N, C-alpha and C positions, 0 to 999 in steps of 0.2 A: 366757360359755363356751357353745358350741353343743352341742346334743344329739348324741351319737355312739352309734349302735347297733352291736352286734357283727356283725350281718348274717348271711347264710347262706353255706354252702359253695358253690363254683361249681356251676352247674347241670349241666354235663357230668360233674362228679365225683359229685354226690349222687344222680342218678337211677339210678345203677348199684348202689346198695345201700340198705339200710333204716336206716343209721346216722342219728343226729340231725342235722338240717340246720343247726341254729343253732350259731354259733360263740360264742366268749367273748372278752372284752377282757382285757388284762393287768391286774394288780392296780393299777398306778398310774392307768391310764385309768378303771378302775372306780371308784376312790375319787374321781376328779375328777368323774365323772358323778353320784355321790352328793352331791357338794358343791353341785350346782345346786339341790338341794332347799332349801338354806339361803337362797335368794333369796325364799322365799315369805313373805308376810305372814300371812294367815289361811288355813290349809290346808283344802281341801275333799276331799282324797283319802280320808281315813278315813270321811267321810260317804258317799262313793260305794261304798266297799268293803263287800260283804255281811258280811264277817268283822270289819269295823271295824279293819283293819290300820292301825297308827300309823306310816305311812311316814316322816314327818319324824324320828321318834325313832331308827328303825334306820338311816336314811340318814345321820343325824348321827354315829352310832357308826361306821358304815362309813367315812365321810369321814375320821374321826380315826384309822382303823386299828384300832379296837377290835372285831374280828370276832366274838369270843365274845359281847360285850355286844349287838352287832347281832343275832346269832341269838336270844339270849334274849328280846329285845324283840319280834322277829318271831314267835317261837314262842309267845309269850303269847297271841296272838290266832289264829294260824294253825298248826294241828297238823302239817300236811304241806306246808311251803312249797316243797319240791322238786317237788311236782306243779303247784301254781299258778304257780310261777316258770317253768314250761315251757309251760303250755297256757292260762293265764288270758288273756282278752281285755283285761285290765287296765282295769277300770272306773275305777280310781283315777287312771290317767294322763289319761283324758278329762276328769276333774274337777280336774286339776292346774292351779294358778294360771298356771304357765308355758304351759300349753296355751291358756289364755284370752288371754294377752298376746302370745305369738308362735308358737303352734301347735307348740311343741317341749317337750313335757312331760318331767319327770324320768323316767329309764329305770327305773321302779320294778320292773317284772316281771323284767328282767334282773338288777337289783341283788339282788332276792329270791333268784333262783336262785344267784347268785354267793356270797351270804352262806351259803346252806344247804350248797352244795358244800364251802365252806371249813370249815363246822362238822363235816361228815362226815370230811373229810380230816384235820382237826386233832384229831379225837376229842373234840370238844365235845359230841357226841351219844353217850351211853353208856346201857346198860340200867339202869333204876332199879327198885327193888322198893318196893311200897306196902303199908302195913298194911291187912289185910283186915277188912271189917266183918261178914262172915258171910252176906251176901246175894248172890243170884245174878241175873244178867241175861242173857237170850238176845238176840242181834242177828241178824236174818234179812236177809242181803244184805251182801256185803263190798265194796260200792262206796264212793265217797268219803264219803257220808253215814253209812253204817254203820260205816266205819272210824273216823271222827271220834267218833261216839257211843261206840264200844267203847273207844277210847283215853281219852276223858274219864272214862267210868265206871270203867275200870280204875284210873285215877289216884285216883279217889275211894274206892277200896277194894273195889269190887264184883268178884265173880268173874264174868268175862265169857266167854261162849261165842258164837262167830260161826259161823252156818250159811250156806253158799253152794252154789248148784246147780252151779257150775262147778268145774273142777279146780284153780283157783288164785284168789287174792283180787285185787280191783281193780275188778270190775264193768266199766263202759265204759272206765275208765282202761286196763284190760288188753285188753279185747276189742273196743273201739270206736275207740280212738285209735291211729293207726299208730305203729310204732316210730320212724319218722323224726321224730316230734314228741315222743315219750316212750318212751325206752328202758325195757323192762320190768325190767331189772336195778335201776332206780331204785325200782320198786314192791317188788321182792323184798327189797331192802335194808331198807326200812321194815317190811315184814311180819315179817322175821326179828327185828327189834328188838321189835316188839309181842309176838311169841311169847316172847322172852326175858323180857319184863316181865310175863308171866303170862296173856296172852289165849290162849284155846284156839280153834282154827279147825277146823271140820268141813266138808270139801269134798265135792263130788258128793252133796250132801244137800239136795235141793229140799224146801221146806216150803210147802205149799199149804193154803189155807182155802176151803171151799165154803159157799155159802149167803149170805144177806143179813145174818145175825146169827151171830156166833161166840162160844161160851161159853168159860169158863176150862177146862172139861174138853176142849173141842175143841183149844184151844191146847196143853194138856199132852199130848194124844194125838199131835198133829202133831210136837211137839218130842221126844217120847219121854221127857220128864222134866218136873218142875214147876220153874218159875222164878218168882222174886219179881216180875220185870217183863220185858217183851218189847219190843224195838224193831224195827219193820218198816221196812226200807230196801231194798226190792226193785226200786226204779227204775221205769222205764217199759218193760216188756218187749215191748209191741206196737207195731210200726212202722206208720205210715200207708201203706196200700197204694194201688194205682192200678188199680181194677177196670174196665178198658176192654177192648174186644174184643182177643183175642190174648194175654191175660195169661198163659195157660198155655203159651206157646211156650218152647222151650228157649233160654235166653239172657237171660231177664228175671229179675232178682234184686233182693231187698232189699239195701240198702247193707251191712248188718251181715253178710250172708252172705259178702260179699267181705272186709270188714275183719276180722271175727272169725276167719275161716279163715286169712287170711294171717298174722295174729299167732300163731295156733296152729302154722302151718307153721314159722315162725321159731323157735318154742319147741321144735321137734323132732317135732311130731305129723305123722303121715303120712296122706294121703288118696289114694283110688284116682283114676284118670284120670276116671272118670264123676262122682265127687264134687267134683273140683277146680273151683273157680271162678277162672278166670283170663282176663285181658284180652290175653294174648300174641297178637300178630299181628292183633288185631281193632280195628275202629272202635267206639269206646266212646261211649255217650250216657249222661250223668248227668242225671237229672230231679230238680231241687231245688238251690237256689242257696246253701245254708248251709254250715256248717263240715263236716258229714258228707259233703256232696257234694264239697267240696274235698279231703277225705281220700281219697275214691274216685279223684279225678283223680291225686293223687300216687301212690297205690298202683298204678293202671293203668300209669302211666309206668314204674314200677319193674318191673312184670311184662312190659314190652315191647310195649305196645299200638301200634297203627298211628296212631290219632288219637283225640282226646277232644273232645267237644262237651258243654257244660253248658247246660241250659235252665231257666228259672225262670218260673213263671206270673205272678208279681208284677212291677210296674214296676222299671226300673233305679233303684237308689238314687242320691241326689244325689252328684256328684263334688266333691271338695274337702274341706278340713278342717271346715267348718262346716255344720250342718244347721239351717236356719231353723225347722223344726218342733220341734226339740229343742235349744234353746240351752244353752250352758254353764251349770251344770256337769252337765247331763243327758247321757246317752249319745247321741251323734249317730248317726243311722241313715244313714251314708254308705257309698259303695262300698268294699268290702274286697277287696284283692288279696293272696292268700296266697302262700306259697312254692310251693305246688302249681300255682297259676294261672301263676306265672312260668315254670314248666317247660313250658308249652305247652297252650293250651286255647282253643277257640272258645266265647265266652260270649254267650248271648242271653237277653233278658227279654221279658215279655209273650207267652209262648208256651204254648199249651194243647195237651196231648197227646190225640189222638183215638183212635188205634188202633195196636196192635203188629202189624207185618206179618211174614210168614214163608213159608218154603217147606219142605215135608217136615218140619214140626214145629219148624223152627229159625228163630230171629229173623233177619230181613234188614234191617229198618228200622222207623221209627216215623212214622206220619202225624200231623203237627202243624199248628197254625194260629196265625198271629199274632192277638192279641186286644188289647183295650183295656179300661179300667175307667171307668165313669161313675158319678156320685153316685146313690145310691138315694133316690128321692123320699120313701120311707117311713123313711129313716134306716137305720143299721146298715151291714152289709157292702156295698161298692160292687157294681154290677152289671157282669158281664162281657159284652162285646159283640165281635162279629167285627171284625177290622181288616185282613184280608187273606185271600188264597186259601190253602187247605190245601196243604201240601207234604210231601215225604218226606225225612227225615234217615236216611241210610244208617247202620246199626249192626248189628253181630253180637252185641253184649252191651249190656244196659241195667242201670243201677243206680238204684233208687228211693231217693232221699234226701230225703224230704218230711216228716221229723220223726216224732214218736211220739205215740200216743194217751194221754191222761191216764187212769191206771187208776182204776176205781171200787172203792173199798174197802168191805168189809162193816162192820157195827157190831161193834166189839171191846169186850172187857171193859175196866174202868177201868185195869188195869195194863199195857195194850198201847198203845204210842205209835208213830205212823206219821210218817216224816220223809223228807226229800230229794224226789227226783222221784216217789216212790210217793205222797207227799202232795200235791205241788204241780204235778205234770206236768213234762215235760222242760224243763230249764233249764241254767244254767252249773254247772260243777264247784264253783266257789267258793260258789255259793248252796246247793248240796247239802251242802257242808261246814258252812256256817253253820247249816243246818237240823239236821244231826246234832249239832252242839254244843248247840243249843236243846233237842233231844230228851233229851240227857244231863242237862241241868238239870231238865227236867220229871220224869224218872225219879227223880232224886235227891230232888227236893221231894216226890214221891209216896211214896217209900219212907222218907222221914225223918219 
């Protein structure tokens, strides 16, 4: 049986709204897709998944029509499969045996989303109450790592309070990922459940620590109360900037200035004309070839841009299903074409940005240069060399999507645990969730 994906809504339809672009299969076809997992001999999917999801077990239940059992098996390892079912790059699928044999892995991510939506629809997911053990835990940061830590600790019986600097929970799930990939009602639904189960959320409450060494008294003062343990899951708040001439021109923005504001606009927040970051009627240049850059492309189209160009300083990834440098079951670093790329985008690689150009304080273009990379005789990072004459890319707005800087954490007391991107640097949502789960185990071991 061939792999069948649900696919995306037609381009001419989806670029006019921020609704989720991905479609769904009917129940019969979804069960058939799950049945393909049963062709596997020795599974490697759970080895590749940071959460250790046991895809064969919940795919088997799905294939048999046992939807509640499928969800229970999925939820054993994955606290919030409605998130990963929408935005995970599916490391498990690249390690799928069917991906090795015919480059057509089981549709694990789509199956995961379908199972979870059925669980919500059929009320398999209901609020539970847990016996309290009298101990308190504070979680600082309501992104995926913090939410998983809070959820796990709550189930263990701890009284959990989550602090977040923003007006709502979700972290980059809410303020970094566009609604066309993850509808924010999906986050709200889960947060409402966590509140019903006893987790307290304190929004618009930034918690900061200064200095290289933080004492228990410092932690208590910052939180306004004493907690038996603290989990820090504040993510990677500092984006990598591009400090070249012209950086202060009007029209040069960090990617999250666009993405976070657009999500807030869709949530009903209002911004003045001067504050508004919009690509409407403009030639857009996205600097950075990753997922964040892709999200800027899709958002620009929906705002009504004139054109989009995306440049990347690194070489173009290999095309095709196999990556000789990272053979199965490892993650292949191959060319990725997203739904946003399909909507229209000029993509270029091996391009270095030299200078932002402007008139009267406003951006008009970016001077760039083709480059190449050669091996470093001393080892380490390859050396960048010129490979062509500088040129100018016309642009009235630029989005810098070059990743985030790993935060430097101070020395904390023994009862403070750091997890997610705050501990490891920017990575995948599924890895942040796994880190949050590990942090909850460490807190429980410490307090036990």
